[in-house]
N, C-alpha and C positions, 0 to 999 in steps of 0.2 A: 504494500500500500504506500509506503514511504517513497519507493522508487517511482511509482505512478504519479504521485504529487510532485516530485522533483522534475519528472519528465514534462508534466503539464506546465509547471512554472517556467522551465527553460523554453518550451514551445511558445508560450505567451510572450516572453521577453524577445525571442527571435522574431516573432510576428510583428511586435511593436516596432522593432528596429527596421524591418524591411518594408513596412507599410507606409513609412513616412517619406514619401517622395516629394521632392521640391521641383517646382516648375518656374520657368522664367516669368517675369512680370509680363502680362499681356499688354500689347500695344493698343492704345485707344485710337480709333480712327475717327477723325472729326470731318465734318463737312468742310469744303473749301471756303465756306463763308464764316467759319468760326473765328472770332467770337461775336460776329454780327447776328448770327441766327440764334433763335431761341424763343422761349415763351416768357412774356413780360407782364407785370402787373402795372397798369398805367392809370393816370388821371388826365382829364382833358380840361384845358384852361383857354380862356380868351387871350390870344397872344398880345393884343393891344393893351389890356388892363392887367393881365396876370391872374385875374379872378377865375376861380373854378366855375365851370359852367354848371347849370342845374343838372343833377344826376350825372356829374362828370367823374365820379369815382367808381372803382371796381371793374374797369375795363380790362380785357385780356388782349394783348397784342402778340401776334405771331409773326416772326420773321424767319423765312426759310428759303432754301435753294430751289431753283427752277429744275425742270426735268433735264435740262442740258447740263446741270451740275457745274455751271460756269462760276468763276470766282469774282465776277464783276456785275452781276445782276441778281436780285432776290425779290421774293414776294413779301408784301406787307399786308397783313390782314388784321383789322381792328374790329372787335365785337364786344358785346356785353350780353349776358344771359337775360337781363331784364329789359334792355333798351338797345337793340342792335343799331350801331352807328353806321354800319355798312361801308367799309373800306376794304377793297381787295385790289391791289395793283402792284405792278412790277416797278422796281426802282433801280437806279444805277448805284453801285457801291464800290468802295475801296477798302479792302480788308486791312492792308497795312496802316492806313490812316484812320480806320474804324469810323468811316463816314458813309452817308448815303443820301441820295436826292433824286428828284425827277421833276422836270418842268413840262407841264401840259401832257402828262401821262394819261392813261385810261384807268378809270375806276370800274373794273369789270363787275362789281357788285350791282351796278345799275345798267340799264340798257339805253337810257337817254340822259342828257345833261350829265355826262360822266367824266368830266375832266378832273384830273388829280395833280396837284403840285405839292411836293414835299421838299422843304429846304432845311438847311442846318442840322441834318440828321447826324447824330454821333452816338457812340457807345464809349463809356469810360469804365475801364476795368476796375473793380472794387471801389467804385465811386459813389456807392449808396449805403447808408446805414439803415438796415431793415428794422421793422417794428420788433422783431425777435431779438435784436441786439447784435446781429451778425453783419457781415459785409456782403454786398452783391454788386453786380455790374449795373451801371446806370445807363438809361437810354433817354434821348430827347430829340424832338424834331418839331418843326412848324409845318402845318398842313392846311391846304385850302382845297376843299372838295365842293365843287359848284352844286352838287346835288343836295347838299345840306344847307348851305347858305354862302354868302360872300365873305363871311367872317374867316379870319385866319386863326387856326387853333394851335396851341402849344400842347404837345403830348409829351409827358415825361413820367418815368417810373423806373422800376428795377426788374432784374431777371428773377423769375419765379424760383422760390427756394423750396416750397412744399412744407415749410414749417407752418403749423396751424396759425400762429400769431401773424404771419406774413400774408395770409390769404385774405382777399377782399370779402 
């Protein structure tokens, strides 16, 4: 019985040593637009006054690559679960400068009166202090969408963190 216990102990020890394989760190593949692309929590302000527009908080902004996977153009989609703002358009971008813009682009969210202009678009890495006390990337841009009004809007916010305190 003693030999059997000793054999079992040695077998477990040998199994523990041989089962601990180590692997190389996996490479993370990013979109060619990173860090411009992502999901953002934003608010919408009147660019002339800086005032938050009515129901201007809690919007989700998506920035993502096109089907061509190019590094100089991306989609911008702005919506809100309670009050769709209705912006979906392609913008020109510069990943090294972390900037994006479009003049007289097309807001494909609408079929008529669908001109879209985005200026001063930028992303600042770790440029925002989140409500949860962490750091996140900051995004801001000015936008004029003729379907909504002739007002120029200032959209600004931070990259979504998924911490409950940071969610709108």
